[in-house]
C-alpha positions as CSV (number, residue, x, y, z in Angstrom):
1,M,-4.1,115.8,74.1
2,S,-3.8,112.4,75.8
3,P,-0.8,111.6,77.9
4,D,0.2,108.7,75.6
5,L,0.2,111.1,72.6
6,I,2.4,113.6,74.5
7,K,4.7,110.8,75.5
8,A,5.0,109.5,71.9
9,I,5.6,113.0,70.5
10,S,8.2,113.9,73.1
11,T,10.0,110.6,72.6
12,C,10.2,111.3,68.9
13,L,11.4,114.8,69.6
14,F,14.1,113.3,71.9
15,A,15.3,111.0,69.1
16,A,15.1,113.7,66.5
17,L,17.1,116.2,68.5
18,L,19.8,113.7,69.3
19,V,20.1,112.7,65.6
20,L,20.2,116.4,64.7
21,A,22.9,117.0,67.3
22,A,24.9,114.1,65.9
23,V,24.6,115.3,62.3
24,K,25.5,118.9,63.2
25,D,28.6,117.6,65.2
26,L,29.6,115.3,62.4
27,S,29.3,118.0,59.7
28,S,30.6,121.1,61.6
29,F,32.3,119.8,64.8
30,S,29.8,121.9,66.8
31,I,26.5,121.4,68.5
32,P,24.2,124.5,68.8
33,N,23.1,125.3,72.3
34,W,19.5,125.5,71.2
35,I,19.5,121.8,70.6
36,C,20.6,121.1,74.2
37,V,18.1,123.6,75.6
38,A,15.2,122.1,73.5
39,L,16.2,118.6,74.6
40,A,16.1,119.7,78.3
41,A,12.9,121.7,77.9
42,A,11.0,118.8,76.3
43,F,11.9,116.5,79.2
44,V,9.4,118.1,81.7
45,P,6.2,117.5,79.6
46,A,7.4,114.1,78.6
47,A,8.0,113.1,82.3
48,L,4.7,114.5,83.4
49,A,2.9,112.7,80.6
50,A,4.7,109.4,81.5
51,G,3.6,109.8,85.1
52,A,7.0,110.1,86.6
53,P,6.9,111.2,90.3
54,A,7.3,114.9,90.9
55,H,10.3,114.5,93.1
56,Q,12.2,112.6,90.4
57,I,11.3,115.2,87.8
58,M,12.4,118.1,90.1
59,L,15.7,116.3,91.0
60,A,16.5,115.6,87.3
61,V,15.7,119.2,86.3
62,A,17.8,120.7,89.1
63,V,20.8,118.5,88.2
64,G,20.3,118.9,84.5
65,A,19.9,122.7,84.7
66,G,23.1,123.1,86.6
67,A,25.0,121.0,84.1
68,I,23.5,122.7,81.1
69,T,24.5,126.2,82.2
70,V,28.2,125.4,82.3
71,G,30.6,123.6,80.0
72,V,31.0,122.9,76.4
73,A,28.4,121.6,74.0
74,I,29.3,118.0,74.5
75,A,28.8,118.3,78.2
76,K,25.5,120.1,77.7
77,L,24.3,117.4,75.3
78,M,25.3,114.7,77.8
79,A,23.5,116.5,80.6
80,A,20.3,117.0,78.5
81,A,20.3,113.4,77.4
82,S,20.8,112.3,81.0
83,L,17.6,114.0,82.0
84,W,15.6,111.7,79.8
85,I,17.5,108.6,80.8
86,G,17.5,109.2,84.6
87,M,19.3,107.1,87.2
88,P,18.0,103.7,86.1
89,G,19.6,104.0,82.6
90,L,22.7,106.0,83.5
91,A,25.1,103.1,83.7
92,P,24.0,101.7,80.3
93,F,24.1,105.2,78.9
94,L,27.7,105.7,80.0
95,L,28.7,102.2,78.8
96,Y,27.1,102.6,75.4
97,T,28.5,106.1,74.9
98,G,32.0,104.8,75.8
99,L,31.7,101.9,73.4
100,A,30.3,104.2,70.6
101,G,33.1,106.6,71.3
102,G,35.7,103.8,71.0
103,A,34.2,102.7,67.7
104,L,34.1,106.3,66.5
105,A,37.8,106.7,67.4
106,L,38.7,103.6,65.5
107,A,36.7,104.7,62.5
108,L,38.4,108.1,62.5
109,L,41.8,106.5,62.8
110,A,41.1,104.4,59.8
111,L,39.6,107.3,57.8
112,R,42.6,109.5,58.7
113,S,45.2,106.9,57.7
114,A,47.4,107.5,54.7
115,W,45.7,104.7,52.8
116,L,42.1,106.0,53.1
117,R,42.5,109.7,53.2
118,P,43.1,110.0,49.5
119,L,39.7,108.4,48.8
120,V,37.8,111.4,50.3
121,A,39.5,113.9,48.0
122,G,36.3,114.3,45.9
123,C,33.9,114.0,48.8
124,P,31.9,116.7,50.5
125,Q,33.8,119.2,52.6
126,W,32.5,117.8,56.0
127,L,33.9,114.4,55.1
128,H,37.2,115.9,54.1
129,R,37.3,117.7,57.5
130,L,36.7,114.4,59.2
131,A,39.6,112.8,57.4
132,T,42.0,115.5,58.3
133,P,44.6,114.2,60.7
134,G,44.6,116.0,64.1
135,A,41.1,117.4,63.5
136,A,38.5,117.2,66.3
137,S,36.3,114.2,66.9
138,P,32.6,114.6,66.7
139,Y,31.8,112.9,70.0
140,G,28.2,114.1,69.8
141,V,27.7,111.1,67.5
142,A,28.8,108.7,70.3
143,I,26.5,110.5,72.9
144,A,23.5,110.2,70.5
145,V,24.2,106.5,69.9
146,G,24.6,105.9,73.7
147,A,21.5,107.8,74.6
148,L,19.3,106.2,72.0
149,T,20.5,102.8,72.9
150,A,20.1,103.3,76.6
151,F,16.7,105.0,76.4
152,P,14.6,101.8,76.8
153,A,16.4,101.3,80.2
154,G,15.7,104.9,81.2
155,L,13.4,106.5,83.7
156,L,10.6,107.4,81.3
157,M,10.3,103.9,79.9
158,R,10.3,102.3,83.4
159,V,7.6,104.6,84.9
160,G,4.7,102.4,86.0
161,Q,6.6,99.1,85.5
162,A,8.3,98.7,88.9
163,G,6.4,101.0,91.1
164,L,8.2,104.1,90.0
């Protein structure tokens, strides 16, 4: 397989796994560990195919592996997505994730208000759970939005552009 094909497949896998994590978190308030592990494992072939320097790959894997082994699913998803984005895209990733989290919080406040909550009475169970006051917030959605938005500024998209 050509490096461009590997890069394209792994980029699609990155997006698909993030969307899957967001959907799982939205529907069940949980993110399976296998999604975070698959996201982290797919990084190495993608980085090699993109031509990232070995020292950057090893540093990213060392930091990411340490973060993925501890913590809750949200922290694991953030660490796995950070592998793909790298240091060049970390600031935009954090900014976009925070903005998406703020928008998510406002949407949940509106959905959980006394005015809108009755409208979800006949909706699917996952939507009814989202509308329950005091229920958890599916922050995996915000992380997925932040990661997908910041990905173009990330390490893998910059390899070869500025002498990386």
